[in-house]
ZADO-497199 format. One record per residue (C-alpha): residue number from 1; residue in one letter; x, y, z. Coordinates in steps of 0.25 Angstrom, whole numbers, plus 5000, padded with zeros to 4 digits. Example, Ala and Ser with C-alpha at 12.3 -4.5 7.8 and 13.67 -1.06 7.14 Angstrom:
<recs>
+-----+--------+------+-------+------+
| num | residu | east | north |   up |
+-----+--------+------+-------+------+
|   1 |      A | 5049 |  4982 | 5031 |
|   2 |      S | 5055 |  4996 | 5029 |
+-----+--------+------+-------+------+
</recs>
This chain:
<recs>
+-----+--------+------+-------+------+
| num | residu | east | north |   up |
+-----+--------+------+-------+------+
|   1 |      M | 4461 |  5327 | 4410 |
|   2 |      R | 4449 |  5320 | 4416 |
|   3 |      P | 4449 |  5307 | 4425 |
|   4 |      T | 4449 |  5294 | 4416 |
|   5 |      G | 4443 |  5281 | 4416 |
|   6 |      V | 4433 |  5277 | 4427 |
|   7 |      V | 4436 |  5290 | 4435 |
|   8 |      S | 4433 |  5299 | 4423 |
|   9 |      Y | 4420 |  5291 | 4420 |
|  10 |      L | 4415 |  5294 | 4435 |
|  11 |      F | 4419 |  5309 | 4434 |
|  12 |      R | 4412 |  5311 | 4420 |
|  13 |      T | 4400 |  5302 | 4419 |
|  14 |      Q | 4386 |  5307 | 4423 |
|  15 |      S | 4382 |  5293 | 4426 |
|  16 |      V | 4390 |  5290 | 4438 |
|  17 |      G | 4382 |  5284 | 4449 |
|  18 |      R | 4382 |  5289 | 4463 |
|  19 |      V | 4390 |  5277 | 4468 |
|  20 |      G | 4401 |  5281 | 4459 |
|  21 |      I | 4401 |  5295 | 4463 |
|  22 |      V | 4400 |  5292 | 4478 |
|  23 |      G | 4411 |  5282 | 4476 |
|  24 |      L | 4420 |  5292 | 4469 |
|  25 |      L | 4417 |  5302 | 4480 |
|  26 |      L | 4420 |  5292 | 4491 |
|  27 |      A | 4433 |  5288 | 4484 |
|  28 |      F | 4438 |  5302 | 4483 |
|  29 |      A | 4433 |  5306 | 4497 |
|  30 |      L | 4441 |  5295 | 4502 |
|  31 |      A | 4454 |  5300 | 4495 |
|  32 |      G | 4451 |  5314 | 4500 |
|  33 |      G | 4449 |  5309 | 4514 |
|  34 |      L | 4462 |  5301 | 4514 |
|  35 |      A | 4470 |  5313 | 4507 |
|  36 |      Q | 4464 |  5323 | 4518 |
|  37 |      L | 4468 |  5313 | 4529 |
|  38 |      V | 4482 |  5313 | 4524 |
|  39 |      D | 4482 |  5328 | 4521 |
|  40 |      G | 4476 |  5332 | 4534 |
|  41 |      T | 4485 |  5324 | 4543 |
|  42 |      L | 4498 |  5324 | 4535 |
|  43 |      G | 4497 |  5338 | 4529 |
|  44 |      M | 4498 |  5333 | 4515 |
|  45 |      G | 4491 |  5324 | 4505 |
|  46 |      F | 4477 |  5328 | 4501 |
|  47 |      G | 4481 |  5336 | 4488 |
|  48 |      V | 4492 |  5326 | 4484 |
|  49 |      T | 4482 |  5314 | 4486 |
|  50 |      S | 4470 |  5320 | 4480 |
|  51 |      A | 4478 |  5325 | 4467 |
|  52 |      T | 4484 |  5311 | 4466 |
|  53 |      V | 4470 |  5305 | 4466 |
|  54 |      L | 4465 |  5314 | 4456 |
|  55 |      L | 4477 |  5313 | 4446 |
|  56 |      T | 4475 |  5298 | 4447 |
|  57 |      I | 4461 |  5298 | 4442 |
|  58 |      G | 4465 |  5307 | 4431 |
|  59 |      I | 4462 |  5321 | 4435 |
|  60 |      A | 4471 |  5331 | 4428 |
|  61 |      P | 4482 |  5337 | 4437 |
|  62 |      A | 4477 |  5352 | 4437 |
|  63 |      T | 4462 |  5346 | 4440 |
|  64 |      A | 4467 |  5337 | 4450 |
|  65 |      S | 4474 |  5348 | 4458 |
|  66 |      A | 4462 |  5357 | 4457 |
|  67 |      A | 4453 |  5346 | 4462 |
|  68 |      T | 4463 |  5342 | 4473 |
|  69 |      H | 4463 |  5357 | 4478 |
|  70 |      A | 4447 |  5358 | 4476 |
|  71 |      A | 4447 |  5346 | 4486 |
|  72 |      K | 4457 |  5353 | 4495 |
|  73 |      L | 4448 |  5365 | 4497 |
|  74 |      P | 4438 |  5359 | 4507 |
|  75 |      T | 4448 |  5348 | 4512 |
|  76 |      T | 4459 |  5358 | 4516 |
|  77 |      F | 4449 |  5368 | 4522 |
|  78 |      V | 4443 |  5358 | 4531 |
|  79 |      S | 4457 |  5352 | 4534 |
|  80 |      G | 4463 |  5366 | 4536 |
|  81 |      L | 4452 |  5370 | 4545 |
|  82 |      T | 4453 |  5358 | 4554 |
|  83 |      H | 4468 |  5359 | 4555 |
|  84 |      W | 4466 |  5374 | 4559 |
|  85 |      R | 4455 |  5370 | 4570 |
|  86 |      V | 4464 |  5360 | 4576 |
|  87 |      G | 4476 |  5369 | 4577 |
|  88 |      N | 4484 |  5363 | 4566 |
|  89 |      V | 4487 |  5376 | 4558 |
|  90 |      D | 4498 |  5386 | 4559 |
|  91 |      R | 4492 |  5399 | 4554 |
|  92 |      K | 4505 |  5406 | 4550 |
|  93 |      A | 4510 |  5394 | 4543 |
|  94 |      L | 4497 |  5393 | 4536 |
|  95 |      V | 4497 |  5407 | 4530 |
|  96 |      R | 4512 |  5406 | 4526 |
|  97 |      I | 4510 |  5393 | 4518 |
|  98 |      A | 4495 |  5395 | 4513 |
|  99 |      L | 4497 |  5409 | 4506 |
| 100 |      P | 4509 |  5405 | 4497 |
| 101 |      G | 4503 |  5391 | 4496 |
| 102 |      M | 4490 |  5397 | 4489 |
| 103 |      V | 4499 |  5405 | 4480 |
| 104 |      G | 4507 |  5392 | 4476 |
| 105 |      G | 4494 |  5384 | 4475 |
| 106 |      F | 4487 |  5394 | 4465 |
| 107 |      L | 4500 |  5395 | 4456 |
| 108 |      G | 4501 |  5380 | 4456 |
| 109 |      A | 4486 |  5378 | 4452 |
| 110 |      V | 4488 |  5388 | 4440 |
| 111 |      V | 4501 |  5381 | 4436 |
| 112 |      L | 4495 |  5367 | 4436 |
| 113 |      T | 4483 |  5372 | 4428 |
| 114 |      N | 4492 |  5378 | 4417 |
| 115 |      I | 4501 |  5366 | 4414 |
| 116 |      S | 4499 |  5355 | 4405 |
| 117 |      L | 4491 |  5342 | 4410 |
| 118 |      V | 4504 |  5333 | 4407 |
| 119 |      S | 4513 |  5343 | 4415 |
| 120 |      A | 4503 |  5344 | 4426 |
| 121 |      K | 4501 |  5329 | 4427 |
| 122 |      A | 4516 |  5327 | 4428 |
| 123 |      W | 4518 |  5338 | 4438 |
| 124 |      M | 4506 |  5334 | 4447 |
| 125 |      S | 4510 |  5319 | 4447 |
| 126 |      G | 4524 |  5323 | 4450 |
| 127 |      L | 4520 |  5332 | 4462 |
| 128 |      L | 4511 |  5322 | 4468 |
| 129 |      L | 4521 |  5311 | 4467 |
| 130 |      F | 4531 |  5320 | 4474 |
| 131 |      F | 4522 |  5324 | 4485 |
| 132 |      G | 4519 |  5309 | 4487 |
| 133 |      A | 4533 |  5307 | 4489 |
| 134 |      V | 4534 |  5319 | 4498 |
| 135 |      I | 4523 |  5313 | 4507 |
| 136 |      F | 4529 |  5299 | 4507 |
| 137 |      A | 4543 |  5304 | 4510 |
| 138 |      R | 4538 |  5313 | 4521 |
| 139 |      F | 4529 |  5303 | 4529 |
| 140 |      G | 4535 |  5290 | 4525 |
| 141 |      L | 4550 |  5294 | 4525 |
| 142 |      G | 4551 |  5306 | 4534 |
| 143 |      M | 4557 |  5314 | 4522 |
| 144 |      R | 4555 |  5327 | 4516 |
| 145 |      L | 4555 |  5328 | 4501 |
| 146 |      I | 4551 |  5343 | 4501 |
| 147 |      P | 4563 |  5350 | 4509 |
| 148 |      V | 4560 |  5363 | 4515 |
| 149 |      P | 4572 |  5372 | 4520 |
| 150 |      R | 4572 |  5373 | 4535 |
| 151 |      N | 4577 |  5386 | 4542 |
| 152 |      G | 4570 |  5384 | 4555 |
| 153 |      N | 4555 |  5388 | 4557 |
| 154 |      T | 4554 |  5398 | 4546 |
| 155 |      A | 4541 |  5403 | 4540 |
| 156 |      R | 4548 |  5407 | 4527 |
| 157 |      W | 4546 |  5394 | 4520 |
| 158 |      L | 4531 |  5393 | 4522 |
| 159 |      S | 4527 |  5402 | 4510 |
| 160 |      P | 4536 |  5394 | 4500 |
| 161 |      I | 4531 |  5381 | 4506 |
| 162 |      G | 4517 |  5386 | 4504 |
| 163 |      L | 4519 |  5391 | 4490 |
| 164 |      L | 4526 |  5378 | 4485 |
| 165 |      G | 4515 |  5370 | 4492 |
| 166 |      G | 4504 |  5377 | 4485 |
| 167 |      F | 4510 |  5376 | 4472 |
| 168 |      V | 4513 |  5361 | 4472 |
| 169 |      D | 4499 |  5359 | 4478 |
| 170 |      A | 4492 |  5365 | 4466 |
| 171 |      T | 4501 |  5359 | 4455 |
| 172 |      G | 4502 |  5345 | 4462 |
| 173 |      G | 4488 |  5344 | 4466 |
| 174 |      G | 4493 |  5342 | 4480 |
| 175 |      G | 4506 |  5345 | 4488 |
| 176 |      W | 4503 |  5356 | 4498 |
| 177 |      G | 4504 |  5347 | 4509 |
| 178 |      P | 4517 |  5339 | 4505 |
| 179 |      V | 4524 |  5352 | 4502 |
| 180 |      V | 4519 |  5361 | 4514 |
| 181 |      T | 4518 |  5351 | 4526 |
| 182 |      P | 4532 |  5345 | 4526 |
| 183 |      S | 4537 |  5359 | 4523 |
| 184 |      L | 4530 |  5365 | 4535 |
| 185 |      L | 4535 |  5354 | 4544 |
| 186 |      T | 4549 |  5358 | 4540 |
| 187 |      V | 4548 |  5374 | 4541 |
| 188 |      T | 4539 |  5375 | 4553 |
| 189 |      Q | 4539 |  5369 | 4567 |
| 190 |      H | 4524 |  5365 | 4567 |
| 191 |      E | 4519 |  5351 | 4571 |
| 192 |      P | 4514 |  5343 | 4560 |
| 193 |      R | 4499 |  5344 | 4563 |
| 194 |      K | 4501 |  5360 | 4562 |
| 195 |      V | 4508 |  5359 | 4549 |
| 196 |      V | 4498 |  5349 | 4543 |
| 197 |      G | 4487 |  5358 | 4548 |
| 198 |      T | 4493 |  5371 | 4542 |
| 199 |      V | 4496 |  5364 | 4528 |
| 200 |      N | 4482 |  5359 | 4528 |
| 201 |      A | 4475 |  5373 | 4531 |
| 202 |      A | 4484 |  5380 | 4521 |
| 203 |      E | 4480 |  5369 | 4510 |
| 204 |      F | 4466 |  5375 | 4509 |
| 205 |      L | 4471 |  5388 | 4505 |
| 206 |      I | 4480 |  5382 | 4495 |
| 207 |      A | 4469 |  5374 | 4489 |
| 208 |      V | 4461 |  5387 | 4488 |
| 209 |      S | 4472 |  5393 | 4480 |
| 210 |      V | 4475 |  5381 | 4471 |
| 211 |      S | 4460 |  5380 | 4468 |
| 212 |      M | 4460 |  5395 | 4464 |
| 213 |      G | 4472 |  5392 | 4455 |
| 214 |      F | 4465 |  5381 | 4448 |
| 215 |      L | 4453 |  5390 | 4445 |
| 216 |      T | 4462 |  5398 | 4436 |
| 217 |      G | 4464 |  5385 | 4427 |
| 218 |      T | 4455 |  5374 | 4422 |
| 219 |      A | 4458 |  5363 | 4432 |
| 220 |      Q | 4446 |  5366 | 4441 |
| 221 |      A | 4437 |  5363 | 4429 |
| 222 |      N | 4439 |  5348 | 4428 |
| 223 |      I | 4440 |  5345 | 4443 |
| 224 |      P | 4434 |  5332 | 4446 |
| 225 |      W | 4424 |  5336 | 4457 |
| 226 |      L | 4420 |  5322 | 4462 |
| 227 |      P | 4434 |  5318 | 4467 |
| 228 |      V | 4436 |  5332 | 4473 |
| 229 |      L | 4423 |  5331 | 4480 |
| 230 |      G | 4427 |  5317 | 4486 |
| 231 |      L | 4441 |  5322 | 4489 |
| 232 |      T | 4435 |  5334 | 4496 |
| 233 |      T | 4425 |  5326 | 4504 |
| 234 |      G | 4435 |  5316 | 4509 |
| 235 |      G | 4445 |  5327 | 4513 |
| 236 |      V | 4435 |  5336 | 4520 |
| 237 |      L | 4430 |  5325 | 4528 |
| 238 |      V | 4444 |  5320 | 4533 |
| 239 |      A | 4450 |  5334 | 4534 |
| 240 |      P | 4446 |  5337 | 4548 |
| 241 |      F | 4450 |  5323 | 4553 |
| 242 |      A | 4463 |  5324 | 4546 |
| 243 |      A | 4467 |  5337 | 4553 |
| 244 |      R | 4464 |  5332 | 4566 |
| 245 |      L | 4472 |  5319 | 4563 |
| 246 |      A | 4485 |  5327 | 4559 |
| 247 |      G | 4496 |  5322 | 4567 |
| 248 |      R | 4489 |  5310 | 4572 |
| 249 |      L | 4489 |  5300 | 4560 |
| 250 |      P | 4501 |  5291 | 4555 |
| 251 |      H | 4506 |  5302 | 4546 |
| 252 |      A | 4518 |  5295 | 4541 |
| 253 |      A | 4511 |  5282 | 4536 |
| 254 |      M | 4499 |  5291 | 4530 |
| 255 |      G | 4509 |  5300 | 4523 |
| 256 |      T | 4518 |  5289 | 4518 |
| 257 |      M | 4506 |  5281 | 4511 |
| 258 |      V | 4500 |  5294 | 4505 |
| 259 |      G | 4513 |  5298 | 4499 |
| 260 |      G | 4515 |  5284 | 4494 |
| 261 |      L | 4501 |  5283 | 4487 |
| 262 |      I | 4503 |  5297 | 4481 |
| 263 |      I | 4517 |  5293 | 4475 |
| 264 |      L | 4511 |  5280 | 4470 |
| 265 |      V | 4499 |  5287 | 4463 |
| 266 |      N | 4507 |  5298 | 4457 |
| 267 |      L | 4519 |  5289 | 4453 |
| 268 |      V | 4509 |  5280 | 4445 |
| 269 |      T | 4504 |  5293 | 4438 |
| 270 |      V | 4519 |  5298 | 4435 |
| 271 |      V | 4523 |  5284 | 4430 |
| 272 |      G | 4511 |  5283 | 4421 |
| 273 |      A | 4514 |  5296 | 4415 |
| 274 |      L | 4528 |  5291 | 4412 |
| 275 |      G | 4523 |  5279 | 4405 |
| 276 |      G | 4519 |  5269 | 4416 |
| 277 |      L | 4526 |  5256 | 4421 |
| 278 |      P | 4523 |  5242 | 4418 |
| 279 |      T | 4511 |  5237 | 4427 |
| 280 |      W | 4519 |  5228 | 4435 |
| 281 |      L | 4529 |  5239 | 4439 |
| 282 |      D | 4517 |  5248 | 4441 |
| 283 |      L | 4511 |  5239 | 4451 |
| 284 |      L | 4525 |  5236 | 4458 |
| 285 |      G | 4527 |  5251 | 4460 |
| 286 |      V | 4514 |  5253 | 4466 |
| 287 |      L | 4516 |  5242 | 4476 |
| 288 |      A | 4530 |  5247 | 4479 |
| 289 |      I | 4525 |  5261 | 4482 |
| 290 |      L | 4513 |  5256 | 4490 |
| 291 |      G | 4522 |  5246 | 4498 |
| 292 |      G | 4533 |  5256 | 4500 |
| 293 |      S | 4523 |  5267 | 4505 |
| 294 |      G | 4517 |  5257 | 4515 |
| 295 |      A | 4530 |  5253 | 4520 |
| 296 |      V | 4535 |  5267 | 4522 |
| 297 |      A | 4522 |  5271 | 4528 |
| 298 |      G | 4523 |  5260 | 4538 |
| 299 |      R | 4537 |  5264 | 4542 |
| 300 |      A | 4533 |  5279 | 4543 |
| 301 |      W | 4521 |  5275 | 4552 |
| 302 |      R | 4531 |  5267 | 4561 |
| 303 |      R | 4541 |  5279 | 4562 |
| 304 |      E | 4529 |  5289 | 4564 |
| 305 |      R | 4524 |  5280 | 4576 |
| 306 |      T | 4538 |  5280 | 4582 |
| 307 |      G | 4541 |  5295 | 4579 |
| 308 |      G | 4553 |  5291 | 4571 |
| 309 |      L | 4559 |  5297 | 4558 |
| 310 |      G | 4549 |  5298 | 4547 |
| 311 |      A | 4537 |  5302 | 4556 |
| 312 |      A | 4527 |  5309 | 4547 |
| 313 |      V | 4529 |  5324 | 4551 |
| 314 |      P | 4538 |  5327 | 4562 |
| 315 |      A | 4534 |  5338 | 4571 |
| 316 |      Q | 4545 |  5347 | 4566 |
| 317 |      A | 4552 |  5345 | 4553 |
+-----+--------+------+-------+------+
</recs>
């Protein structure tokens, strides 16, 4: 499925002016930069945000995931390298989550390229909606929607966490961070910046594996390279700064708003697939989600400033 409407015209036509191309590149670069700022500081968000943007403009699910991971290759490399250089990476934990994560990512890519378009669309939209809720609950409400068994500081959970994170990352177009970051905060005693850095460094290896998985199918043939170039450019430029800002920005407010926006966009997609709602009810729902997200973000920011319950990511979970 190709992008539709104005977006389709801009991708296909040979008569697009330079201003139009530059405008699109800048728009996607801005989206990629903001997504990487969130991902580099919170440990989650680039894949989920990028995949949501691509699905919204009409890219097919498998192609959207392939494009997202193509954009992740340079951005996660730069981000992971910067986190490594500033001491935010635990090497042992990196190996324990990355290797099984690569296996899960490869299998997830193969699965996504071999299921029907309708099933893939429903699966990906549902996953993105869920991960939006995970991010919103995590940073806005101080809740965990992905429970992880706690048996002290054990390393045995790292491999299953990596395997699951890689699989859902490939099939959902994003999800590595929302699965792995909260989980590592639960099963390790690392401070948040080290968890974020380790997850970001491992994500490069996951992106490589997922991309190899998509090469076994046909998803890579229809990748919209203009959005990928924009997402990549913005992500690469912001990645070094985001890594150095890990632990310093208002995580709670940022995470809450990102989660709310992801919920909003994917909920619109899901509701539309089910037949849609009257325009007035659609508008009311959009305003309610935006207003509610803003209110929760404000409260989360105040809690974070005072160190109360609901601060973004406690030093030990």
